[in-house]
N, C-alpha and C positions, 0 to 999 in steps of 0.2 A: 556309431557315435559313442565315445567313451563316457565314463561316469562324470557327471557334473561336479566340479570341485566345490569344496566347502565354501570358499570365498565367493564363488559364482552364485551358489544357492543363497548365500546371505545377501548378496547384492540384489538378486532377483526379488527376494522377499522384501527388502527395503524399498525397492521401486514400487512393489505392489502396495506397501504401506503408504507411500507418497500418493499413489493413485487414489487411495481411499479418502484423501483430504478433500477432493472435489465433492464427494458425496456427503461427507460428514460435517463440513464446515458450518452449514446452516442448521444442522440438527441439534437438538438439545443434547448436552453432555450426559453420558451415562452415569451410573451410580457413582457418587463421589466416594473415592477411597480415603481422601483426606479432607477434613472439614476446613472451612475458610480460615479459622483462627490458627489451625495447625499449619496451613500453608504459609500464612503470613509469618509465623514463627520460624518455620523451616528455612525460609529464604531471607529471614531478618529484614523484612520489608520496612521501609521508612515511608509511610503514606504522606500525602500532601497535608500539611498541618492547617488547622483553623478553618476547615470547611464546615458549613452549616450542616445540620443533621441529614437531611434528605440527599444533599449533594455528596456528603461524605459516604453515605451508604452506596450511592451510585458509583462513586470512585472506587470503593473497595470491592464492589461486585466485579467491575472490569478487571481490576488487578488480580483478584483470586481466580477469575475465569481464565485469564491468560496463563497464570501459573499452572492451573489445572490442565489446560489444553496442552501445555508443554509436557507435563508429567504423564499424561494418559496416552502415550504413543511411544514408538521406538525412539531412542535417544537421538538417532541421526536426523529425524524429522521433527524433533521437538520445537525447534525455532520456527519451522514452517507452520506448524499447528498454532503456536503462540501468535504468529503474525495474522493468521486467518481469524483467530478469535478476536483479536484487536479490530480487524476490519469488519467483522460481523457486528460488533457493538456499534460501530459508526453507522453501518447500513441500517441497523434496526432503529436507531434514533432518527436518522434522516427520514425513514419511511413513516415514522410516527407523526411527522410535522405536517401541517396543512399544505395542500398543493396550491392554494390561492390566498393571497394576502393583499392588503390595501396600501397602495403607495400614492400619497398626495391626493387622496380622494378617488384614485383609479384602481379598481380591482385588477390584479394581474395573476396569471397562472404560472406555475413553475414551467420554465421554457425548456428544460432539459428533456430531450426525447431521443430515441434511437436515430443515429445518423447525424445528430448535431455534434460537431467536433471542433468548434472554434477554440475552446480552451486547450485542445490538444496541440496547440502551437506554443503553449507556455512552457518555460523551463520548469522542471520538476526535480525535487530532491527526494531521495529514498534512503532508507536505512538498509544495512547489509542484508538482513533476512528477507526484505521485500525483493531485492535483486535476485537472491537465491530462489525464492518462491517462483518468480516469473521464469527464470532460466530453467528450473525444473519442469515447469509446465510446457515451455517451448520444446524441450528435449523429448517430453513424453508424447506430445500431440502434433507437433509440426512435422510435415513431410520434409525430405531432404531439399526439395525444390523451395518450399516455404522458408526453410532456414537460410538457404542461400539468398533468397530475395530479401529477407530481413537483414542479412549481413550487408547486402548492397545498399539498402536504405540507410543503415547506420553509418556506413562509410561515407555516403554522400552528405549526410547531415554533418558529420565531423569535418569534412572538407569545407562545407559552407561556413561553419563557425570559425575555422582557422583562417578563412579568407576575410573575416571581419564582418560577416553579415550580422545585423542587429538581432539580438536574441528574440525579439518579439515579431520578427518578420521572416524567420526561416519556415520551411515547410512543415507539414504535419509530423507528429511523432512517428518514428519508424515502425512502431507497433500498430499504427493506424493504416489500414489498407482498404481501399474501396469505400472510404468514409466510415469504416467500422473499426473499433478497437479489437484487436485479435486476442487480447488477454483480459477482457473486461472484468471477468469474475475475479481476476487476480491482480487488478491494477493497484498501484500504490495508494496509500492514504492521502497523499497530497493531490492525487487525481480525484479521489472520491469527494474531497471537500468542495471542489468547484461546483457552484450552482448559481442560477440566475433566474430572474422573473422577466427578462427582456432579452430575446435573442439578438435583436438589432444592436443593443448595447454591447453584447458579447462580441459580435462581429467587429464593431468599431474598436473595441479595446484590443482584442487578440489578433485581428487580421489587419486592420487599418492603422494600428499603433496609436490610437487616441487614448493615451495612458492617463490623461487627466479626467477621463470620463468614468463616472462611478457605475457600478453594477447594482441593481436592486436585488438584495439577498435577504435571507431569513436571519435576523440577528440572534435569535435563540439558538438556531442550528449552529451558527458560527461560534457562539459561546461554548456550546457543548462539544463541538468539534475540537476545540482547544482543550477542554477538560478530558476528553477521551484520549487525545494524543498525549497529554501529560500523564494520564493514568497508565498508558502503555509504556511510557518512559520509565515510570516507577517500577513496573513489572519487569521490563527488559533489563534494567540496571540490576535488579535483584537476581535475575537469571545470568547476569554477567554477559549479556548480549550487546553487541556494538550498536549504539543508537546515534552514531555520528551521521550527519546529513551529507549524503554523497550525490553527485550529479548522476541522474538516472541512467543515461545511456552509457556513460563511462563505467558505472558499476555493473550494468547488465553485460557489457562486453567482457569484463573480467569473469563474471559468474558463468557465462556461456563457455569461455575458454578453459575454465577450471576443471571441466570434465565430469564424468558420472559420479565421482566420489566427492564432489564439492560439499555436499551436506554433511557427510561423515567427517571430513576434514574441519569444517566449520564447527561442528559439534565438539570436536576434539580440541578446539582452541586455536586453530590456524587463523591467522589474520590475513584473509584472502585479499583484503582491500587496503592493505597498509600503504600502497603506493598512491592512493587517491587522497587529495586534500579534502578537508572538511569544508563544506560550502555553507554560506548563510542560507537560512530557510527562504526559499523563493517568496517574494512579496506578493500579497494578494491585491487585486484591484481595489481602489477606493470604493466604499460601499454606500449605497443609499438604502435606508431602512423603512419599513412600513410604519404607518401611524399606529 
């Protein structure tokens, strides 16, 4: 075997860098090379105005953590690390919320458990970096057979939609197999925000199409989900990363077809998703809230 080319060595190293994302996303960030104020100034960040003190502090922490995540890794994977930092903030806040709330005098426990996937029938919007993150994970971890099976499920879903099937009655997301999400750790923000304290209500809404039926949710979590997403938008705009909302499977198809150098091209400014229209943010079910 001849000497490995410089470009091949570089690509191998960058793939290894991407592999470390899985292990490091939930860990505390290492020593800050640039303080929060310097980061905000460096990227000319325009924070959300008129937030009260504690909320403003929370908002700026998210923004600076995302910027820091982007900066503290190879440029080609900066967008992936920034995305995972965003998602980590959501997961951390969600985990801090009570798992039992009182609705109309009835205590209810959070109904989201492994294998529960009613919401996986809902249309989902993603931003470009989320599609790239999942495509990268698929390329690194799926076998050839698994990738081919995923492609078949994606094509079947596309055909069903083209034949006019109502959005809320098509089959499970192609990334859900055997009742389990195959990319759960890397799922988009709009998948993460789904939660409910009544599994029957979820089945009625997402499976039976009872769209007038509300879901019992945590209103504080919903409020902060919005703040976290808005904070990510501020950071991503500062990084000049595309925050348009794209249809999940259409964006993932493009990301998968873009090849091994998708992240490098994206980091260099290539608009890989220019052919996709911006979609409206998928609507959430009407909510019922605790007392």
